[in-house]
Backbone as a ProteinNet text record, in pm:
[ID]
protein_1_A
[PRIMARY]
XXXXXXXXXXXXXXXXXXXXXXXXXXXXXXXXXXXXXXXXXXXXXXXXXXXXXXXXXXXXXXXXXXXXXXXXXXXXXXXXXXXXXXXXXXXXXXXXXXXXXXXXXXXXXXXXXXXXXXXXXXXXXXXXXXXXXXXXXXXXXXXXXXXXXXXXXXXXXXXXXXXXXXXXXXXXXXXXXXXXXXXXXXXXXXXXXXXXXXXXXXXXXXXXXXXXXXXXXXXXXXXXXXXXXXXXXXXXXXXXXXXXXXXXXXXXXX
[TERTIARY]
-532.9	-576.3	-550.1	-653.3	-653.1	-641.7	-521	-511.5	-540.2	-601.7	-641.5	-581.3	-545.4	-432.6	-550.8	-540.8	-609	-526.2	-485.7	-390	-455.6	-422.7	-423	-305.7	-211.4	-84.4	29.7	178.7	283.5	343.2	284.8	307.9	473.9	441	588.8	732.7	707	813.9	872.8	776.4	802.5	828	803.6	876	955.6	966.2	1067.7	1022.1	920.8	878.5	785.7	763.8	682.4	566.4	456.3	347.5	407.4	519.7	539	603.6	715	778.6	667.4	580.1	491.5	433.1	411	328.8	441.5	574.5	665	624.4	635	618.6	499.6	355.4	268.6	284.5	340.6	374.8	405.7	552.8	592	516.7	466.8	397	276.1	215	89.7	121.4	269.7	288.6	298.6	235.1	212.7	33.9	-15.9	-187.6	-263.6	-358.1	-479.8	-543	-523.3	-605.8	-697.1	-765.2	-834	-997.2	-1024.5	-1146.7	-1103.2	-1004.7	-932.8	-903	-962.3	-919	-867.6	-749.1	-696.1	-706.4	-774.5	-749.2	-644.5	-535.1	-454.6	-427.9	-443.5	-497	-363.6	-305.5	-202.1	-199.7	-224.4	-266.5	-214.5	-242.6	-158.6	-174.5	-328.4	-377.8	-405.6	-421.1	-427.3	-319.7	-356.7	-203.9	-186.1	-96.8	-37.6	-75.8	-99.5	-131.2	-210.9	-250.2	-349.5	-386.2	-474.1	-564.3	-658.7	-728.1	-863.4	-891.4	-937.9	-994.4	-1135	-1224.9	-1368.2	-1362.2	-1292.7	-1280.6	-1405.6	-1462	-1576.6	-1661.2	-1704.8	-1806.4	-1783.9	-1866.9	-1852.6	-1907.9	-1853.5	-1909.1	-1910.2	-2002	-2062.3	-1978.6	-2011.9	-1976.2	-2004.8	-2154	-2182.9	-2135.8	-2064.7	-1993	-1849.2	-1787.7	-1660.9	-1602.3	-1685.5	-1630.7	-1757.8	-1679.1	-1726.6	-1749	-1887.3	-1945	-1887.6	-1883.5	-1859.7	-1745.6	-1711.4	-1561.4	-1436.6	-1339.9	-1192.4	-1163.2	-1227.1	-1206.9	-1335.2	-1410.3	-1512.3	-1430.9	-1315.4	-1219.2	-1218.2	-1209.7	-1227.8	-1386.6	-1450.7	-1584.3	-1542.8	-1426.1	-1385	-1277.1	-1283	-1202.6	-1368.9	-1333.8	-1391	-1439.5	-1543.7	-1518.2	-1484.8	-1430.7	-1368	-1474.6	-1512.8	-1587.9	-1564.6	-1480.1	-1438.1	-1440	-1512.4	-1486.1	-1586.3	-1499.1	-1598.5	-1749.4	-1830.4	-1971.9	-1982.4	-1876.5	-1823.9	-1689.1	-1672.7	-1532.9	-1512.6	-1403	-1321.3	-1240.4	-1237.2	-1128.8	-1035.4	-954.8	-846.9	-851.8	-828.6	-819.6	-692.1	-568.1	-423.5	-435.9	-396.3	-409.5	-229	-203.3	-73.1	-91.6	-36.5	-71.9	103.7	110.6	197.1	296.4	237.7	296.2	325.7	298.8	325.2	409.6	447.8	537	686.9	775.4	929.3	1019.3	1104.5	1161.2	1300.6	1352.2	1318.6	1210.2	1106.6	987.2	976.6	889.1	867.8	715.4	605.2	524.9	462.9	318.1	281.3	115	110.7	-38.1	-146.2	-264.5	-402.7	-374.5	-334.9	-330.2	-227.3	-105.6	-21.3	79.8	133.4	279.1	351.6	467.4	561.7	637.7	650.8	703	752.6	909.6	990.6	1015.4	995.4	1005	1155.4	1245.4	1342.8	1266.1	1197.3	1136.1	983.8	953.7	830.6	792.6	844.9	849.7	813.5	906.6	877	736	711.2	585.6	460.2	481.2	400.9	354.7	504	479.9	405.4	472.6	418.2	207.9	192.5	37.7	-45.6	14.8	-38.2	-61	96	71.7	4.3	-28.3	-137.2	-277.8	-324.5	-455.1	-468.1	-344.6	-375.3	-379.4	-353.6	-349.5	-493.8	-570.8	-709.4	-791.5	-727.2	-808.6	-817.9	-686.5	-598.8	-738.3	-760.9	-818.7	-980.9	-1032.6	-1182	-1222.1	-1123.8	-1163.8	-1087.9	-969.9	-912.2	-903.7	-947.9	-979.9	-802	-678.1	-572.1	-585	-492.9	-457.4	-623.3	-712.1	-786.7	-782.2	-917.1	-914.7	-778.9	-734.7	-580.7	-675.7	-643.1	-707.6	-551	-550.9	-474.6	-372.9	-328.4	-217.1	-143.6	-198	-122.3	-103.6	-173.4	-193.4	-30.4	1.2	125.3	232.6	248.1	344.5	360.6	251.5	288.1	344.4	273.9	335	465	534.2	649.3	720.9	709.4	765.3	798.7	659.7	633.2	708	711	791.6	943.2	981.9	1129.7	1181	1121.6	1160.5	1185.3	1129.1	1125.9	1253.2	1341.9	1393.9	1401.5	1249.3	1221.2	1222	1294.6	1342.3	1220.9	1156	1063.3	1090.1	1064.7	1084	949.1	902.6	812	793.9	713.8	676.9	587.8	550.1	402.3	480.1	409.9	452.7	340	400.4	341.7	287.2	158.7	94.3	14.3	-7.1	-76.9	34.2	179.6	301.6	312	309.7	344.2	236.2	103.6	-13.1	19.5	64.3	43.3	157.1	263.8	366	332.4	224.3	245.7	96	43.8	-98.5	30.2	84.3	184.3	241.2	297.1	336.7	235.8	146.9	10	-40.9	-37.6	-90	3.5	134	225.5	218.6	201.8	224.3	59	15.2	-117	-117.2	-240.2	-234	-164.8	-118.7	-25.8	-111.2	-122.8	-235.8	-142.5	-109	11.5	-43.9	-164.3	-220.9	-239.7	-198.1	-268.8	-209.6	-121.6	-127.3	-185.7	-299.9	-366.3	-528.7	-535.4	-680	-710.2	-599.1	-603.4	-626.2	-631.4	-665.4	-825.4	-825.3	-938.2	-991.7	-1127.8	-1178.3	-1098.8	-1083.8	-1014.9	-836.8	-815.7	-646.8	-569.3	-467.7	-420.6	-308.4	-314.5	-198.6	-165.4	-60.5	-18.1	-18	-61.2	-119.4	61.4	135	244.1	248.4	116.7	93	2	-55.3	-154.2	-146.5	-157	-178.6	-181	-275.9	-302.1	-234.6	-134	-81.1	-154.3	-302.5	-370.1	-322.1	-310.3	-256.9	-131.8	-57.7	92.9	197.3	218.7	241.6	150.1	-14.6	-55.4	-125.7	-149.2	-189.5	-337.9	-395.9	-557.7	-564.6	-738.2	-834.8	-860.5	-825.6	-922.8	-1087.2	-1167.2	-1309.4	-1328.4	-1338.9	-1392	-1245.5	-1281.2	-1193.5	-1182.2	-1088.6	-1068.5	-1185.5	-1222.4	-1287.9	-1193.2	-1253.4	-1177.8	-1166.4	-1036.5	-1014.9	-1031.6	-1040.8	-1047.9	-906.8	-900.7	-760	-776.3	-872.7	-886.3	-926	-881.2	-918.4	-1033.3	-1102.1	-1142	-1113.2	-1088.3	-1032	-1097.7	-1068.8	-1109.6	-988.8	-995.3	-853.2	-902.2	-761.1	-824.9	-925.2	-914.6	-1059.7	-1224	-1202.1	-1338.1	-1428.9	-1314.2	-1379.3	-1315.8	-1400.4	-1397.2	-1353.3	-1256.2	-1203	-1184.9	-1220.6	-1189.5	-1012.5	-937.6	-811.1	-677.7	-691.2	-587.7	-476.9	-489.4	-320	-212.8	-174	-79.9	12.2	-118.2	-47.2	-63.1	-91.2	-84.2	49.7	89	153.7	90.3	130.8	65	201	137.8	202.3	313	376.3	488	527.7
-3647	-3487.3	-3400.3	-3325.4	-3215.2	-3075.3	-3009.3	-2881.1	-2803.8	-2666.4	-2590.7	-2431.1	-2349.1	-2290.4	-2134.2	-1975.8	-1885.5	-1783.4	-1689.8	-1584.8	-1458.6	-1370.8	-1227.5	-1098.6	-1173.7	-1160.5	-1211.6	-1190.6	-1246.1	-1310.2	-1414.5	-1522.3	-1548.4	-1680.2	-1769.6	-1647.6	-1557.7	-1447.9	-1411.4	-1401	-1321	-1437.9	-1549.3	-1646.3	-1746.3	-1707	-1806.1	-1908.7	-1960.7	-2112.8	-2114.8	-2277.9	-2257.6	-2402.6	-2434.9	-2509.4	-2628.9	-2727.6	-2836.5	-2843	-2748	-2746.9	-2736.9	-2664.3	-2671.8	-2851.3	-2884.5	-3020.9	-3078.5	-3086.1	-3175.6	-3156	-3033.4	-3043.1	-3097.7	-3061.6	-3118.6	-3287.9	-3315.6	-3451.2	-3530.7	-3448.8	-3507.1	-3525.1	-3397.7	-3400.8	-3474.9	-3527.3	-3633.3	-3777.3	-3794.9	-3941.7	-4069.3	-4037.5	-4135.1	-4147.9	-4066	-4065.6	-4020.7	-4105.1	-4155	-4042.6	-3916.5	-3811.7	-3819.7	-3971.2	-3939.4	-3887.8	-3811	-3708.5	-3595	-3561.6	-3421.3	-3317.9	-3233.3	-3097.6	-3023.1	-2928.6	-2819.6	-2709.8	-2591.1	-2463.1	-2371.3	-2299.4	-2275.5	-2127.6	-2028.6	-1852.1	-1806.9	-1713.8	-1637	-1526.2	-1432.9	-1318.7	-1162.4	-1104.4	-968.1	-893.6	-844	-745.4	-820.2	-919.5	-1012.9	-1013.6	-955.5	-959.2	-1143.6	-1154.6	-1276.2	-1387.2	-1476.7	-1645.9	-1693.2	-1809.5	-1889.8	-2005.7	-2109.9	-2239.9	-2269.7	-2336.6	-2400.5	-2523.1	-2613.6	-2758.8	-2798.4	-2803.2	-2847.9	-3008.8	-3090.6	-3222.3	-3321.8	-3255.4	-3328.2	-3375.4	-3326.4	-3367.2	-3309.8	-3434.1	-3389.4	-3271.5	-3229.8	-3074.1	-3122.7	-2980.1	-2985.1	-2905.5	-2893.6	-2795.2	-2638.1	-2628.7	-2483	-2451.9	-2552.6	-2506.9	-2473.1	-2519.5	-2489.6	-2329.2	-2209.1	-2088.1	-2034.4	-1962.5	-1890.4	-1767.8	-1717.1	-1611.8	-1472.7	-1560.8	-1480.4	-1524.2	-1426.5	-1431.7	-1414.9	-1458.8	-1412.7	-1439.8	-1576.9	-1609.7	-1567.1	-1462.5	-1416.7	-1384.8	-1338	-1290	-1341.4	-1502.3	-1608.5	-1581.8	-1505.5	-1502.7	-1444.8	-1356.5	-1297.6	-1376.9	-1520.1	-1613.6	-1721	-1780.1	-1894.7	-2014.9	-2102.2	-2186.8	-2276.8	-2366	-2477.9	-2564.5	-2558.1	-2636.8	-2810.2	-2837.2	-2987.2	-3043.5	-2974.1	-3023.2	-3176	-3240.7	-3410.5	-3335.7	-3426.4	-3438	-3366	-3481.7	-3445.7	-3445.8	-3377.1	-3355.8	-3312.9	-3339.9	-3268.7	-3197	-3022.4	-2898.2	-2878.3	-2858.9	-2781.3	-2606.5	-2512.9	-2389.6	-2335.2	-2301.4	-2215.9	-2133.6	-1982.7	-1864.8	-1822.8	-1712.8	-1632.2	-1537.8	-1395.8	-1305.6	-1238.2	-1260.2	-1253.9	-1114.1	-1006.3	-874.4	-858.7	-924.9	-894.6	-1039.9	-1121.6	-1246.8	-1236.2	-1202.7	-1211.6	-1300.3	-1410	-1525.4	-1468	-1513.9	-1579	-1503	-1576.4	-1538.9	-1578.3	-1516.8	-1542.7	-1450.5	-1574.7	-1538	-1566.8	-1556.9	-1602.6	-1628.4	-1751.5	-1816.8	-1763.5	-1805.6	-1765	-1848.6	-1960.2	-2052.4	-1989.9	-1934	-1909.3	-1955.4	-1984.2	-1996.2	-1953	-1946.4	-1891.1	-1995	-1953.8	-2059.2	-1948.8	-2032.3	-1977.6	-2038.3	-1992.7	-2054.6	-1982.5	-2046.5	-2043.8	-1968.2	-2041.5	-2029.5	-2023.7	-2021.3	-2031.6	-2134.9	-2235.3	-2390	-2456.7	-2383.4	-2445.7	-2381.3	-2283.8	-2231.7	-2310	-2321.1	-2393.3	-2571.8	-2598.1	-2731	-2710.2	-2656.4	-2666	-2635.1	-2528.7	-2518.1	-2602.3	-2678.5	-2772.5	-2903.1	-2916.4	-3037.6	-3037.6	-2911.3	-2872.3	-2920.5	-2852.7	-2873	-3032.5	-3099.2	-3243.2	-3330.7	-3269	-3338.3	-3352.5	-3226.7	-3264.9	-3347.3	-3378.3	-3437.9	-3561.1	-3602.8	-3772.1	-3804.5	-3682.3	-3714.5	-3748	-3638.4	-3669.9	-3775.9	-3766.6	-3867.5	-3982.8	-4008.6	-4166.6	-4195.8	-4158.9	-4194.2	-4212.2	-4133.3	-4084.8	-3969.8	-3991.4	-3878.2	-3840.8	-3935	-3945.9	-3826	-3713	-3599	-3512.1	-3519.4	-3388	-3329	-3165.9	-3061.7	-2952.6	-2813.3	-2746.8	-2751.6	-2755.2	-2782.8	-2890.3	-2998.3	-3102.3	-3103.5	-3081.6	-3017.2	-2961	-2872.6	-2780.9	-2872.6	-2943.4	-3017.5	-3131.4	-3215.4	-3294.2	-3257.4	-3113.7	-3079.5	-3020.7	-2976.4	-2947.1	-3069	-3161.9	-3317	-3360	-3390.1	-3450.2	-3357.6	-3220.6	-3144.3	-3151.2	-3152.3	-3182.7	-3287.8	-3400.1	-3537.5	-3537.8	-3451.9	-3434.7	-3310.8	-3299.6	-3167.7	-3014.5	-2961.3	-2866.9	-2805.8	-2665.6	-2629.5	-2514.3	-2574.6	-2479.5	-2537.6	-2415.8	-2424.3	-2377.9	-2401.5	-2342.3	-2405.6	-2309.5	-2341.5	-2279.1	-2326.2	-2243.9	-2157.4	-2029.3	-1966.1	-1911.9	-1893.2	-1902.6	-1784.9	-1787.3	-1654	-1591.4	-1725.1	-1712.3	-1656	-1715.7	-1639.5	-1504.3	-1446.2	-1347.4	-1235.1	-1292.8	-1184.5	-1218.6	-1272.2	-1279.8	-1164.7	-1190.9	-1063.5	-956.9	-902.1	-782.5	-739.8	-813.4	-808.5	-719.7	-818.3	-780.9	-629.7	-595.5	-469	-349.2	-371.1	-291.7	-276.2	-359.4	-359.6	-263.8	-285.9	-251.8	-57.3	-48.7	76.4	187.9	193.9	304.7	414.9	437.9	482.9	506.5	439.4	412.8	399.1	461.6	423.2	389.6	245.9	254.3	272.4	298.3	343	439	571.8	718.7	811.5	736.3	820.9	796.4	718.3	645	715.1	741.9	828.1	953.9	1013.3	1139.6	1115.1	1010.6	992.8	1019.8	1053.2	1065.8	1045	953.2	926.7	987.6	922.2	917.1	937.6	940.9	908.5	792.7	754.9	651.4	627.5	468.7	415.9	269.1	159.5	88.5	-74.8	-137.8	-287.8	-310.4	-324.4	-403.5	-599.7	-581.4	-742.6	-803.3	-881	-963.5	-1148.1	-1197.7	-1297.8	-1408.8	-1347	-1449.3	-1403.7	-1280.2	-1244.3	-1164.7	-1179.5	-1077.8	-916.9	-865.4	-717.9	-677.1	-755.1	-736.7	-604	-465.5	-374	-270.5	-291.5	-234.1	-105.2	25.6	139	119.6	149.3	141.6	264.7	297.8	406.9	402.5	460	526.4	501.3	437.4	454.4	568.5	524.8	627	641.8	735.6	747.4	667.7	647.6	573.1	557.4	410	476.9	461.8	565.4	548.1	389.7	357.3	175	124.4	174.2	77.4	4.2	-134.5	-190.5	-205.2	-151.3	-190	-43.9	-56.1	46.1	-0.9	86	38.8	118.5	-13.4	12.4	-18.8	15.1	-23.1	-75.2	-177.9	-201.3	-165.1	-180.9	-164.6	-245.1	-358.9	-398.3	-387.3	-272.6	-235.1	-319.3	-397.8	-445.3	-351	-381.3	-276.9	-406	-367.2	-456.9	-360.7	-472.6	-419.2	-436	-375.9	-443.9	-392.1	-478.5	-445.7	-343.6	-227.9	-154	-175.6	-275.5	-286.8	-372.5	-398.5	-432.2	-369.4	-227.5	-110.2	-24.4	69.7	205.5	310	413.6	551.2	629.7	642.3	691.3	856.2	839.7	955.7	1025.3
-1370.3	-1358.6	-1466.4	-1474.3	-1588.5	-1534.8	-1600.5	-1531.2	-1655.2	-1614.9	-1692.1	-1643.3	-1763.8	-1723.2	-1748.5	-1673.3	-1684.6	-1648.3	-1716.3	-1712.1	-1792.2	-1737.6	-1811.8	-1835.6	-1781.1	-1813.4	-1863.3	-1853.6	-1917.3	-1808.6	-1740.6	-1628.7	-1659.8	-1754	-1811.3	-1820.7	-1895.3	-1872.5	-1724.5	-1631.8	-1503.6	-1420.1	-1437.8	-1330.2	-1411.2	-1546.5	-1592.3	-1632.4	-1646.4	-1646.3	-1771.4	-1807.9	-1923.6	-1855.9	-1947.6	-1901.8	-1888.7	-1969.7	-1971.9	-1813.7	-1768.6	-1650	-1542.2	-1550.5	-1437.3	-1443.4	-1547.7	-1539.5	-1478.5	-1491	-1446.5	-1276.3	-1256.5	-1097.1	-1044.7	-1102.4	-1056.7	-1078.8	-1168.2	-1203.6	-1096	-1043	-927.6	-809.5	-763.6	-622.8	-630.4	-684.3	-728.7	-798.1	-807.3	-861.8	-770.2	-654.8	-576.6	-523.8	-602.3	-548.4	-670.2	-678.8	-723.9	-776.5	-934.8	-896.7	-1034.8	-1036.3	-1102.9	-1074.8	-1162.7	-1151	-1071.4	-1089.2	-1041.3	-1124.1	-1123.5	-1187.1	-1137.1	-1163.5	-1122.5	-1199.8	-1170.9	-1220	-1129.2	-1269.4	-1196.4	-1276.2	-1188.1	-1202.8	-1189.8	-1324.9	-1285.1	-1358.2	-1238.3	-1237.1	-1227.4	-1312.6	-1324.4	-1156.9	-1148	-1074.4	-923.6	-908.6	-803.7	-684.3	-550	-463.1	-434.2	-423.3	-287.1	-382.4	-315.6	-385.9	-294.8	-309.3	-266.3	-315.3	-253.8	-305.9	-242.4	-301.9	-218.9	-259.3	-208.7	-256.8	-247.9	-325.2	-332.4	-347.9	-267.5	-282.9	-222.3	-136.4	4.9	-116.2	-171.4	-282.9	-474.4	-505	-659.3	-682.9	-810.2	-863.8	-998.3	-1047.3	-1186	-1273.5	-1443.7	-1450.5	-1414.3	-1376.9	-1333.7	-1222.3	-1145.2	-992	-1037.5	-1149.9	-1179.6	-1129	-1155	-1132.4	-1004.7	-906.9	-776.7	-830.5	-797.5	-801.5	-679.8	-585.9	-504.8	-380	-274	-220.1	-292.9	-257.9	-298.4	-423.3	-481.9	-593.6	-711.2	-702.4	-774.1	-922.5	-885.1	-1012.4	-1116.6	-1089.6	-1182.9	-1300.1	-1278.3	-1379.4	-1488.9	-1491.1	-1594.2	-1711.4	-1685.3	-1740.4	-1826.6	-1951.6	-1979.7	-1892.5	-1884	-1829	-1949.3	-1934.9	-2025	-2097	-2229.6	-2279.4	-2267.6	-2193.1	-2221.8	-2083.6	-2002.2	-1836.8	-1814.4	-1730.9	-1747.2	-1669	-1682.1	-1605.4	-1473	-1393.6	-1290.1	-1183.2	-1102.8	-1097.5	-939.5	-900.8	-775.7	-808.2	-727.2	-767.9	-707.9	-753.2	-650	-755.2	-676.7	-728.2	-685.3	-756.5	-707.9	-819.9	-728.4	-788	-759.1	-837.3	-826.2	-863.9	-769.5	-823.3	-886.3	-1024.1	-1090.4	-1051.3	-1045.1	-1042.9	-915	-826.3	-668.3	-626.2	-675.9	-640.6	-667.6	-549.7	-624	-498.7	-608.7	-515.4	-496.5	-373.3	-293	-211.9	-134.7	-92.1	47	165.3	267	280.7	342.7	331.9	461	539.8	648.2	597.7	630.6	615.9	705.3	649.4	753	835.6	874.5	975.2	1082.6	1050.7	1187.1	1081.7	982	967.8	893	904.7	808	726.9	606	481.7	387.4	324	252.3	137.8	23.2	-84.7	-173.4	-243.4	-284.8	-459.2	-479.3	-650.1	-671.1	-773.6	-836.1	-763.9	-847.3	-857.7	-691.9	-629.7	-494.7	-426.8	-422.1	-418.1	-476.2	-600.4	-653	-583.7	-578.7	-489.2	-390.7	-303.6	-202.7	-140.4	-260.7	-227.9	-304	-391.1	-470.3	-381.9	-305.9	-221.3	-100.1	-61.3	104.3	9.7	-74.7	-146	-164.1	-210.7	-266.3	-150.1	-41.4	127	136.1	111.9	151.1	44.6	-75.4	-171.4	-136.2	-65.1	-43.2	37.1	159	267	256	172.8	162.8	42.4	-59.2	-159.5	-130.1	-109.7	-109.2	-3.9	111.6	254.7	355.2	270.5	356.6	463.2	533.5	637	724.8	793.8	873	968.4	985	1091.2	1095.9	996	999.8	911.7	945.1	912.3	836.1	870.7	779.4	803.9	948.8	1004.8	970.9	935	943.4	774.6	700.9	545.7	522.3	604.9	573.2	665.1	748.4	755	657.9	634.3	524.6	399.3	356.1	249.3	226.7	331.6	368.1	319.1	401.8	412.8	299.3	230.2	91.6	-45.5	-29.8	-144	-96.2	21.7	79.7	9.8	13.2	-33.1	-144.7	-239	-373.8	-441.7	-323.5	-329.4	-388.5	-347.1	-367.8	-227.3	-235.3	-178.4	-76.1	5.3	76.4	240.4	316.4	476.6	510	632.6	707.8	873.4	951.4	1098.5	1134.7	1199.7	1290.3	1378.4	1377.2	1477.9	1602.8	1708	1837.5	1841.7	1799.6	1791.7	1987.4	2027.5	2174.2	2256.4	2236.8	2334.9	2253.6	2174.9	2152.8	2158	2153.2	2207.6	2340.1	2451.3	2574.3	2624.9	2548.6	2564.7	2514.9	2449.1	2393.4	2508.8	2544	2631.1	2730.2	2783.9	2923.4	2924.9	2813.1	2799.8	2773.5	2717.7	2713.7	2855	2940	3055.6	3154.5	3179.4	3238.1	3214	3065.1	3061.3	3082.5	3150.8	3231.3	3129.8	3074.1	2990.4	2860.2	2818.1	2682.7	2556	2491.3	2326.6	2240.7	2218.7	2088.7	1955.1	1925.4	1802.2	1829.4	1903.8	1906	1773.3	1700.7	1567.6	1450.3	1471.7	1417.1	1433.7	1545.2	1582.9	1497.6	1440.4	1366.1	1196.2	1240.6	1031.6	1000.6	858.4	879.2	724.7	699.7	606.1	477.1	374.2	249	255.3	364.5	392.5	358.5	294.6	265.6	389	365.3	497	365.6	426.3	362.2	470.4	370.5	448.4	450.4	570	626.7	602.9	656.8	676.5	648.8	575.1	565.4	582.3	669.7	690.1	561.9	470.2	353.6	253.4	280.4	160.1	22.2	61.2	-67.3	-108.8	27.2	-12.8	47.9	97.4	132.9	69.4	123.9	54	-24.5	12	-58.7	-40.2	-80.5	-57.7	-37.4	71.5	99.4	174.7	142.5	183.5	265.1	382	492.2	509.6	567.9	526.8	632.1	762.8	840.5	963.7	1026.6	1184.1	1233.3	1356	1410.3	1539.2	1627.6	1741.1	1852.3	1956.5	2035.5	2124.8	2152.8	2230.2	2115	1975.4	1895.4	1875.8	1843.1	1780.8	1597	1573.4	1432.8	1353.7	1224.3	1123.2	1047.8	972.3	846.7	722	626.5	559.3	398.2	265	135.3	96.7	16.3	-73.9	-198.8	-300.4	-421.7	-500.1	-451.1	-540.4	-474.3	-398.4	-347	-236.6	-175.7	-47.4	100.5	170.1	299.2	400.8	491.8	617.7	728.9	874	959	999.2	982.2	989.1	1104.9	1184.8	1271.1	1282.3	1369.9	1315.4	1335.2	1414.1	1400.6	1271.4	1176.6	1052.8	970.3	1009.1	909.1	930.2	823.6	872.4	804.1	863.4	792.5	639.4	589.1	460.1	478.1	466.5	499.1	382
[MASK]
++++++++++++++++++++++++++++++++++++++++++++++++++++++++++++++++++++++++++++++++++++++++++++++++++++++++++++++++++++++++++++++++++++++++++++++++++++++++++++++++++++++++++++++++++++++++++++++++++++++++++++++++++++++++++++++++++++++++++++++++++++++++++++++

């Protein structure tokens, strides 16, 4: 496996770690996996919030496919394409928003898991292990028919066996939703989002929860007034993107 680092900030001082120590983490996680043909692109950036990973491991990629020009990974276009890439490779991308991450850290991912990391090394170990699970499945034939939840379970168990301090569990969102719906239905005429319906275009609110950790605690702009009976609000984040965000995940700036 070959690793490429991309950064626009002083990440090693922020996380108190060196590239050599990162290599040790990655090596310990992948020591029992044949990573021939695998490329890891590690983005340690200042302005991007949260963290995340993605594995392009079902098919071989070419040099022209190294950078994504659309979606949440489009920020990578500002970094150069390495000139020593092999002609074909499998790719894992990991991204950490340096200015937004402080440890110990508790996060919720987009698959409904609450995850806890004591340090950056623990966080890195888990994300890499999760994406490595996909590589092992599609490239090496391990973990047949296993998806994201299985990748989380395997990653947690794998890194804990190597003494990384990571814990996590699947949140029963269906049970929580049922409880909320029952409360909502018993209070006839009760509108839990009444205060949001007075907001106007240009007002500021704060995202208090983002399942992917991208915009957690970020101040965002209201795009338009909330429609009657709507449970979502249209907002614009600092990167210029518009979203229909659940109102239970935001709070009004006072």
